[in-house]
py3Dmol code that shows the C-alpha trace and the ligand (Angstrom):
import py3Dmol

protein = """\
ATOM      1  CA  MET A   1     -73.945 -59.407  -0.691  1.00  0.00           C
ATOM      2  CA  MET A   2     -70.627 -57.788  -0.565  1.00  0.00           C
ATOM      3  CA  LYS A   3     -71.922 -55.245  -3.021  1.00  0.00           C
ATOM      4  CA  LYS A   4     -74.851 -54.321  -0.796  1.00  0.00           C
ATOM      5  CA  TYR A   5     -72.622 -54.091   2.256  1.00  0.00           C
ATOM      6  CA  LEU A   6     -70.330 -51.744   0.435  1.00  0.00           C
ATOM      7  CA  LYS A   7     -73.170 -49.659  -0.832  1.00  0.00           C
ATOM      8  CA  ASP A   8     -74.619 -49.277   2.623  1.00  0.00           C
ATOM      9  CA  LEU A   9     -71.210 -48.418   4.030  1.00  0.00           C
ATOM     10  CA  LEU A  10     -70.664 -45.881   1.273  1.00  0.00           C
ATOM     11  CA  SER A  11     -74.038 -44.198   1.913  1.00  0.00           C
ATOM     12  CA  LEU A  12     -72.984 -43.775   5.504  1.00  0.00           C
ATOM     13  CA  ILE A  13     -69.797 -42.027   4.552  1.00  0.00           C
ATOM     14  CA  TYR A  14     -71.184 -40.278   1.454  1.00  0.00           C
ATOM     15  CA  PRO A  15     -74.968 -39.755   2.012  1.00  0.00           C
ATOM     16  CA  ASN A  16     -77.072 -39.282  -1.117  1.00  0.00           C
ATOM     17  CA  VAL A  17     -76.993 -35.677  -2.044  1.00  0.00           C
ATOM     18  CA  CYS A  18     -79.117 -33.556  -4.353  1.00  0.00           C
ATOM     19  CA  TYR A  19     -77.623 -33.488  -7.860  1.00  0.00           C
ATOM     20  CA  ASN A  20     -78.314 -29.722  -8.073  1.00  0.00           C
ATOM     21  CA  CYS A  21     -77.457 -28.213  -4.722  1.00  0.00           C
ATOM     22  CA  ASP A  22     -75.455 -30.991  -2.990  1.00  0.00           C
ATOM     23  CA  ILE A  23     -77.457 -31.002   0.284  1.00  0.00           C
ATOM     24  CA  ALA A  24     -78.177 -34.375   1.780  1.00  0.00           C
ATOM     25  CA  LEU A  25     -81.394 -35.922   0.614  1.00  0.00           C
ATOM     26  CA  VAL A  26     -84.034 -36.968   3.110  1.00  0.00           C
ATOM     27  CA  GLU A  27     -86.427 -39.913   2.966  1.00  0.00           C
ATOM     28  CA  GLY A  28     -88.767 -39.706   0.002  1.00  0.00           C
ATOM     29  CA  GLU A  29     -86.439 -37.593  -2.105  1.00  0.00           C
ATOM     30  CA  ASP A  30     -84.762 -39.113  -5.129  1.00  0.00           C
ATOM     31  CA  LYS A  31     -81.693 -37.584  -6.807  1.00  0.00           C
ATOM     32  CA  ILE A  32     -83.160 -34.032  -6.323  1.00  0.00           C
ATOM     33  CA  CYS A  33     -84.260 -32.339  -3.148  1.00  0.00           C
ATOM     34  CA  LEU A  34     -87.766 -31.112  -2.887  1.00  0.00           C
ATOM     35  CA  ARG A  35     -86.660 -27.487  -2.886  1.00  0.00           C
ATOM     36  CA  CYS A  36     -84.760 -27.780  -6.168  1.00  0.00           C
ATOM     37  CA  PHE A  37     -87.534 -29.810  -7.635  1.00  0.00           C
ATOM     38  CA  ARG A  38     -90.010 -26.970  -6.858  1.00  0.00           C
ATOM     39  CA  ASP A  39     -87.585 -24.552  -8.509  1.00  0.00           C
ATOM     40  CA  PHE A  40     -87.247 -26.420 -11.802  1.00  0.00           C
ATOM     41  CA  PRO A  41     -87.347 -23.813 -14.640  1.00  0.00           C
ATOM     42  CA  LEU A  42     -90.410 -25.115 -16.192  1.00  0.00           C
ATOM     43  CA  THR A  43     -91.075 -23.811 -19.699  1.00  0.00           C
ATOM     44  CA  ASN A  44     -94.811 -23.939 -20.127  1.00  0.00           C
ATOM     45  CA  TYR A  45     -94.179 -23.843 -23.860  1.00  0.00           C
ATOM     46  CA  HIS A  46     -97.263 -25.922 -24.629  1.00  0.00           C
ATOM     47  CA  GLU A  47     -99.360 -23.008 -23.192  1.00  0.00           C
ATOM     48  CA  THR A  48     -97.258 -20.260 -24.833  1.00  0.00           C
ATOM     49  CA  ASP A  49     -98.453 -18.661 -28.102  1.00  0.00           C
ATOM     50  CA  PRO A  50     -96.487 -18.927 -30.399  1.00  0.00           C
ATOM     51  CA  ASN A  51     -94.820 -22.066 -28.981  1.00  0.00           C
ATOM     52  CA  PRO A  52     -91.101 -21.498 -29.617  1.00  0.00           C
ATOM     53  CA  LEU A  53     -90.486 -25.155 -30.328  1.00  0.00           C
ATOM     54  CA  ILE A  54     -93.222 -25.362 -32.959  1.00  0.00           C
ATOM     55  CA  GLN A  55     -91.495 -22.538 -34.773  1.00  0.00           C
ATOM     56  CA  ILE A  56     -88.358 -24.605 -35.322  1.00  0.00           C
ATOM     57  CA  ALA A  57     -90.444 -27.123 -37.305  1.00  0.00           C
ATOM     58  CA  ALA A  58     -91.970 -24.432 -39.447  1.00  0.00           C
ATOM     59  CA  GLY A  59     -92.798 -25.867 -42.732  1.00  0.00           C
ATOM     60  CA  ASN A  60     -93.506 -29.346 -41.408  1.00  0.00           C
ATOM     61  CA  GLU A  61     -97.288 -29.252 -41.111  1.00  0.00           C
ATOM     62  CA  LYS A  62     -97.454 -32.572 -39.478  1.00  0.00           C
ATOM     63  CA  VAL A  63     -95.762 -31.264 -36.307  1.00  0.00           C
ATOM     64  CA  LYS A  64     -98.844 -30.267 -34.351  1.00  0.00           C
ATOM     65  CA  GLY A  65     -97.469 -29.473 -30.897  1.00  0.00           C
ATOM     66  CA  ALA A  66     -94.422 -29.401 -28.741  1.00  0.00           C
ATOM     67  CA  PHE A  67     -93.635 -29.930 -25.040  1.00  0.00           C
ATOM     68  CA  CYS A  68     -90.470 -29.061 -23.195  1.00  0.00           C
ATOM     69  CA  TYR A  69     -89.905 -29.670 -19.479  1.00  0.00           C
ATOM     70  CA  MET A  70     -87.217 -27.201 -18.577  1.00  0.00           C
ATOM     71  CA  LYS A  71     -85.366 -24.179 -19.777  1.00  0.00           C
ATOM     72  CA  PHE A  72     -81.787 -24.985 -20.503  1.00  0.00           C
ATOM     73  CA  ASN A  73     -79.508 -22.508 -18.739  1.00  0.00           C
ATOM     74  CA  LYS A  74     -75.729 -22.809 -18.551  1.00  0.00           C
ATOM     75  CA  GLU A  75     -74.747 -24.511 -15.255  1.00  0.00           C
ATOM     76  CA  GLY A  76     -78.454 -24.835 -14.572  1.00  0.00           C
ATOM     77  CA  VAL A  77     -80.285 -27.903 -13.192  1.00  0.00           C
ATOM     78  CA  ALA A  78     -81.327 -29.259 -16.552  1.00  0.00           C
ATOM     79  CA  GLN A  79     -77.804 -29.127 -17.838  1.00  0.00           C
ATOM     80  CA  LYS A  80     -76.451 -30.820 -14.664  1.00  0.00           C
ATOM     81  CA  LEU A  81     -79.081 -33.624 -14.859  1.00  0.00           C
ATOM     82  CA  LEU A  82     -78.635 -34.163 -18.632  1.00  0.00           C
ATOM     83  CA  HIS A  83     -74.863 -34.285 -18.095  1.00  0.00           C
ATOM     84  CA  GLU A  84     -75.310 -37.100 -15.634  1.00  0.00           C
ATOM     85  CA  LEU A  85     -77.518 -38.897 -18.151  1.00  0.00           C
ATOM     86  CA  LYS A  86     -75.336 -38.426 -21.155  1.00  0.00           C
ATOM     87  CA  TYR A  87     -71.806 -38.532 -19.919  1.00  0.00           C
ATOM     88  CA  LYS A  88     -71.801 -40.180 -16.547  1.00  0.00           C
ATOM     89  CA  GLY A  89     -73.637 -43.423 -17.481  1.00  0.00           C
ATOM     90  CA  ASN A  90     -76.464 -42.486 -15.096  1.00  0.00           C
ATOM     91  CA  ASP A  91     -79.531 -43.727 -16.897  1.00  0.00           C
ATOM     92  CA  THR A  92     -81.632 -43.759 -13.661  1.00  0.00           C
ATOM     93  CA  ILE A  93     -81.728 -40.031 -13.900  1.00  0.00           C
ATOM     94  CA  GLY A  94     -83.081 -40.256 -17.345  1.00  0.00           C
ATOM     95  CA  LEU A  95     -85.881 -42.476 -16.291  1.00  0.00           C
ATOM     96  CA  LEU A  96     -86.813 -40.085 -13.516  1.00  0.00           C
ATOM     97  CA  LEU A  97     -86.718 -37.146 -15.817  1.00  0.00           C
ATOM     98  CA  GLY A  98     -89.020 -38.905 -18.220  1.00  0.00           C
ATOM     99  CA  GLU A  99     -91.407 -39.730 -15.373  1.00  0.00           C
ATOM    100  CA  TRP A 100     -91.373 -36.119 -14.027  1.00  0.00           C
ATOM    101  CA  PHE A 101     -91.809 -34.728 -17.442  1.00  0.00           C
ATOM    102  CA  ALA A 102     -94.780 -37.024 -18.160  1.00  0.00           C
ATOM    103  CA  LYS A 103     -96.436 -35.995 -14.918  1.00  0.00           C
ATOM    104  CA  TYR A 104     -95.893 -32.383 -15.935  1.00  0.00           C
ATOM    105  CA  ILE A 105     -97.711 -32.759 -19.249  1.00  0.00           C
ATOM    106  CA  GLU A 106     -99.928 -35.745 -18.364  1.00  0.00           C
ATOM    107  CA  ARG A 107    -103.246 -33.924 -18.921  1.00  0.00           C
ATOM    108  CA  GLU A 108    -102.220 -32.608 -22.277  1.00  0.00           C
ATOM    109  CA  ILE A 109    -100.732 -35.897 -23.395  1.00  0.00           C
ATOM    110  CA  SER A 110    -103.789 -37.963 -22.416  1.00  0.00           C
ATOM    111  CA  SER A 111    -106.157 -35.584 -24.335  1.00  0.00           C
ATOM    112  CA  LEU A 112    -104.100 -36.077 -27.550  1.00  0.00           C
ATOM    113  CA  GLU A 113    -104.842 -39.826 -27.675  1.00  0.00           C
ATOM    114  CA  LEU A 114    -101.379 -40.654 -29.008  1.00  0.00           C
ATOM    115  CA  ASP A 115    -100.514 -44.020 -30.587  1.00  0.00           C
ATOM    116  CA  GLY A 116     -97.013 -44.059 -29.088  1.00  0.00           C
ATOM    117  CA  ILE A 117     -93.593 -42.599 -28.492  1.00  0.00           C
ATOM    118  CA  ILE A 118     -90.596 -42.581 -30.808  1.00  0.00           C
ATOM    119  CA  ALA A 119     -87.114 -41.582 -29.382  1.00  0.00           C
ATOM    120  CA  VAL A 120     -84.773 -39.786 -31.688  1.00  0.00           C
ATOM    121  CA  PRO A 121     -82.196 -42.536 -32.387  1.00  0.00           C
ATOM    122  CA  LEU A 122     -78.475 -42.471 -31.947  1.00  0.00           C
ATOM    123  CA  HIS A 123     -76.167 -43.945 -34.512  1.00  0.00           C
ATOM    124  CA  LYS A 124     -75.450 -47.501 -33.423  1.00  0.00           C
ATOM    125  CA  ALA A 125     -71.746 -46.874 -32.822  1.00  0.00           C
ATOM    126  CA  LYS A 126     -72.541 -44.018 -30.466  1.00  0.00           C
ATOM    127  CA  ARG A 127     -75.265 -46.035 -28.663  1.00  0.00           C
ATOM    128  CA  ARG A 128     -72.809 -48.905 -28.119  1.00  0.00           C
ATOM    129  CA  LYS A 129     -70.284 -46.490 -26.727  1.00  0.00           C
ATOM    130  CA  ARG A 130     -72.741 -44.848 -24.288  1.00  0.00           C
ATOM    131  CA  GLY A 131     -74.495 -48.152 -23.564  1.00  0.00           C
ATOM    132  CA  TYR A 132     -77.962 -46.707 -24.101  1.00  0.00           C
ATOM    133  CA  ASN A 133     -79.807 -44.057 -26.059  1.00  0.00           C
ATOM    134  CA  GLN A 134     -80.561 -41.251 -23.496  1.00  0.00           C
ATOM    135  CA  SER A 135     -83.767 -40.272 -25.400  1.00  0.00           C
ATOM    136  CA  GLU A 136     -84.976 -43.847 -25.280  1.00  0.00           C
ATOM    137  CA  VAL A 137     -84.449 -43.891 -21.446  1.00  0.00           C
ATOM    138  CA  ILE A 138     -86.518 -40.663 -21.187  1.00  0.00           C
ATOM    139  CA  ALA A 139     -89.134 -42.350 -23.431  1.00  0.00           C
ATOM    140  CA  LYS A 140     -89.284 -45.313 -21.037  1.00  0.00           C
ATOM    141  CA  GLY A 141     -89.861 -42.892 -18.141  1.00  0.00           C
ATOM    142  CA  ILE A 142     -92.755 -41.316 -20.027  1.00  0.00           C
ATOM    143  CA  GLN A 143     -94.058 -44.786 -20.699  1.00  0.00           C
ATOM    144  CA  ASN A 144     -94.007 -45.628 -17.021  1.00  0.00           C
ATOM    145  CA  VAL A 145     -96.417 -42.775 -16.269  1.00  0.00           C
ATOM    146  CA  THR A 146     -98.602 -42.750 -19.446  1.00  0.00           C
ATOM    147  CA  GLY A 147     -98.632 -46.399 -20.488  1.00  0.00           C
ATOM    148  CA  LEU A 148     -97.955 -45.299 -24.073  1.00  0.00           C
ATOM    149  CA  LYS A 149     -96.288 -47.794 -26.507  1.00  0.00           C
ATOM    150  CA  ILE A 150     -92.753 -47.113 -27.601  1.00  0.00           C
ATOM    151  CA  PHE A 151     -92.059 -47.776 -31.287  1.00  0.00           C
ATOM    152  CA  ARG A 152     -88.601 -49.151 -30.913  1.00  0.00           C
ATOM    153  CA  ASP A 153     -86.303 -49.468 -33.914  1.00  0.00           C
ATOM    154  CA  ALA A 154     -88.830 -47.962 -36.233  1.00  0.00           C
ATOM    155  CA  LEU A 155     -86.471 -45.104 -36.945  1.00  0.00           C
ATOM    156  CA  ILE A 156     -82.643 -45.379 -37.232  1.00  0.00           C
ATOM    157  CA  ARG A 157     -79.781 -42.949 -37.573  1.00  0.00           C
ATOM    158  CA  THR A 158     -77.720 -43.727 -40.583  1.00  0.00           C
ATOM    159  CA  LYS A 159     -74.701 -41.595 -39.927  1.00  0.00           C
ATOM    160  CA  ASN A 160     -72.450 -40.817 -37.003  1.00  0.00           C
ATOM    161  CA  VAL A 161     -71.922 -37.056 -37.427  1.00  0.00           C
ATOM    162  CA  SER A 162     -72.636 -34.136 -35.205  1.00  0.00           C
ATOM    163  CA  THR A 163     -75.702 -32.157 -36.244  1.00  0.00           C
ATOM    164  CA  GLN A 164     -74.488 -29.259 -34.094  1.00  0.00           C
ATOM    165  CA  THR A 165     -71.114 -28.700 -35.544  1.00  0.00           C
ATOM    166  CA  LYS A 166     -71.827 -29.706 -38.996  1.00  0.00           C
ATOM    167  CA  LYS A 167     -75.296 -28.376 -39.360  1.00  0.00           C
ATOM    168  CA  GLY A 168     -75.095 -27.024 -42.808  1.00  0.00           C
ATOM    169  CA  LYS A 169     -73.442 -30.108 -44.070  1.00  0.00           C
ATOM    170  CA  VAL A 170     -75.952 -32.432 -42.450  1.00  0.00           C
ATOM    171  CA  GLU A 171     -78.884 -30.490 -43.820  1.00  0.00           C
ATOM    172  CA  ARG A 172     -77.446 -30.937 -47.285  1.00  0.00           C
ATOM    173  CA  TRP A 173     -77.041 -34.642 -46.624  1.00  0.00           C
ATOM    174  CA  GLN A 174     -80.563 -34.967 -45.405  1.00  0.00           C
ATOM    175  CA  ASN A 175     -81.759 -33.909 -48.820  1.00  0.00           C
ATOM    176  CA  VAL A 176     -79.668 -36.322 -50.919  1.00  0.00           C
ATOM    177  CA  ASP A 177     -78.691 -38.998 -48.310  1.00  0.00           C
ATOM    178  CA  PRO A 178     -80.883 -38.821 -45.164  1.00  0.00           C
ATOM    179  CA  LEU A 179     -79.532 -38.832 -41.695  1.00  0.00           C
ATOM    180  CA  TYR A 180     -82.571 -40.611 -40.297  1.00  0.00           C
ATOM    181  CA  GLN A 181     -84.324 -43.481 -41.916  1.00  0.00           C
ATOM    182  CA  VAL A 182     -87.546 -45.261 -41.065  1.00  0.00           C
ATOM    183  CA  VAL A 183     -86.962 -49.042 -41.238  1.00  0.00           C
ATOM    184  CA  ASP A 184     -90.416 -50.239 -40.101  1.00  0.00           C
ATOM    185  CA  ASN A 185     -93.057 -48.281 -42.026  1.00  0.00           C
ATOM    186  CA  ASP A 186     -95.874 -50.637 -41.255  1.00  0.00           C
ATOM    187  CA  SER A 187     -95.760 -49.985 -37.486  1.00  0.00           C
ATOM    188  CA  ILE A 188     -95.961 -46.193 -37.706  1.00  0.00           C
ATOM    189  CA  ILE A 189     -98.022 -45.409 -40.832  1.00  0.00           C
ATOM    190  CA  GLY A 190    -100.966 -43.228 -40.036  1.00  0.00           C
ATOM    191  CA  LYS A 191    -100.024 -42.863 -36.324  1.00  0.00           C
ATOM    192  CA  LYS A 192     -99.879 -39.951 -33.873  1.00  0.00           C
ATOM    193  CA  VAL A 193     -96.576 -39.953 -32.125  1.00  0.00           C
ATOM    194  CA  LEU A 194     -94.636 -38.127 -29.471  1.00  0.00           C
ATOM    195  CA  LEU A 195     -91.068 -37.635 -30.714  1.00  0.00           C
ATOM    196  CA  ILE A 196     -88.647 -37.406 -27.862  1.00  0.00           C
ATOM    197  CA  ASP A 197     -85.191 -35.826 -27.812  1.00  0.00           C
ATOM    198  CA  ASP A 198     -83.253 -35.084 -24.673  1.00  0.00           C
ATOM    199  CA  VAL A 199     -82.321 -31.450 -25.639  1.00  0.00           C
ATOM    200  CA  ILE A 200     -83.552 -29.223 -28.380  1.00  0.00           C
ATOM    201  CA  THR A 201     -80.921 -26.559 -29.373  1.00  0.00           C
ATOM    202  CA  THR A 202     -80.990 -25.545 -32.992  1.00  0.00           C
ATOM    203  CA  GLY A 203     -83.822 -27.938 -33.663  1.00  0.00           C
ATOM    204  CA  ALA A 204     -81.989 -29.458 -36.620  1.00  0.00           C
ATOM    205  CA  THR A 205     -81.806 -33.009 -35.214  1.00  0.00           C
ATOM    206  CA  ILE A 206     -85.467 -33.388 -34.231  1.00  0.00           C
ATOM    207  CA  SER A 207     -86.649 -31.642 -37.378  1.00  0.00           C
ATOM    208  CA  MET A 208     -84.684 -34.088 -39.595  1.00  0.00           C
ATOM    209  CA  ALA A 209     -86.085 -37.032 -37.636  1.00  0.00           C
ATOM    210  CA  ALA A 210     -89.594 -35.610 -37.995  1.00  0.00           C
ATOM    211  CA  GLU A 211     -89.063 -35.213 -41.751  1.00  0.00           C
ATOM    212  CA  ALA A 212     -88.073 -38.873 -42.070  1.00  0.00           C
ATOM    213  CA  LEU A 213     -91.206 -39.900 -40.126  1.00  0.00           C
ATOM    214  CA  VAL A 214     -93.541 -37.824 -42.206  1.00  0.00           C
ATOM    215  CA  GLY A 215     -91.963 -39.194 -45.335  1.00  0.00           C
ATOM    216  CA  SER A 216     -92.873 -42.638 -44.118  1.00  0.00           C
ATOM    217  CA  GLY A 217     -96.528 -41.845 -43.430  1.00  0.00           C
ATOM    218  CA  VAL A 218     -96.698 -40.789 -39.830  1.00  0.00           C
ATOM    219  CA  ASP A 219     -99.731 -38.612 -39.425  1.00  0.00           C
ATOM    220  CA  GLU A 220     -99.140 -36.336 -36.516  1.00  0.00           C
ATOM    221  CA  ILE A 221     -95.996 -35.463 -34.601  1.00  0.00           C
ATOM    222  CA  TYR A 222     -95.661 -33.846 -31.171  1.00  0.00           C
ATOM    223  CA  PHE A 223     -92.095 -32.861 -30.073  1.00  0.00           C
ATOM    224  CA  GLY A 224     -91.111 -33.556 -26.563  1.00  0.00           C
ATOM    225  CA  CYS A 225     -87.756 -32.738 -24.825  1.00  0.00           C
ATOM    226  CA  ILE A 226     -86.357 -32.367 -21.391  1.00  0.00           C
ATOM    227  CA  ALA A 227     -84.634 -29.080 -22.072  1.00  0.00           C
ATOM    228  CA  SER A 228     -84.382 -26.347 -24.637  1.00  0.00           C
ATOM    229  CA  GLY A 229     -82.531 -23.087 -24.843  1.00  0.00           C
ATOM    230  CA  LYS A 230     -85.220 -21.586 -27.013  1.00  0.00           C
TER     231      LYS A 230
END
"""
ligand_1 = """\
1
ZN
Zn -81.295 -29.479 -4.119
"""
view = py3Dmol.view(width=600, height=400)
view.addModel(protein, "pdb")
view.setStyle({"model": 0}, {"cartoon": {"style": "trace"}})
view.addModel(ligand_1, "xyz")
view.setStyle({"model": 1}, {"stick": {}})
view.zoomTo()
view.show()
């Protein structure tokens, strides 16, 4: 009760503002104003030939397609929203991003007749620290729109190292001692899955996760991410 009272009071003093442009939101707008929403830098990669995200998976013939919601620009809207999700404990924005993304690619997704979604996992220590896996939150948003099953805990991350800063090292490890491991083969063997990561930068992370899935019998993989700098 007190909490609600405080919340109402706070919204009088600090009205909800757009995460991107800081103007006050009006009825029907959630986190982002309509104007910024219309200006999202959509990628349209799935209709681009060649698709720049498929190229990062070159060599993995089970990766059949890739979808990306927004272009990642420094200080851009995707960076702002993902920063909220990853470093400010704002999982609501992740859910919304997942829902918006799913609506953006809904037609393509439904024509693929996928079996489900797999979120690129975090190492359990990192997940504990953040309180959630941001890619899983995005996957949940996609599920809200598409009704697709999420294969939870089928894939795990075995090491808590950065793939960005130690890319070369990680790639060597992946060969001898994989960074991602499938722990529930039965649920995903022969399946068509949408593999979700929040951001694709070098592509090392999602490619390694895809390799682990293919090694365990996943039949088709489609990449999906909220933003990419490709
Ligand atoms: Zn705005």
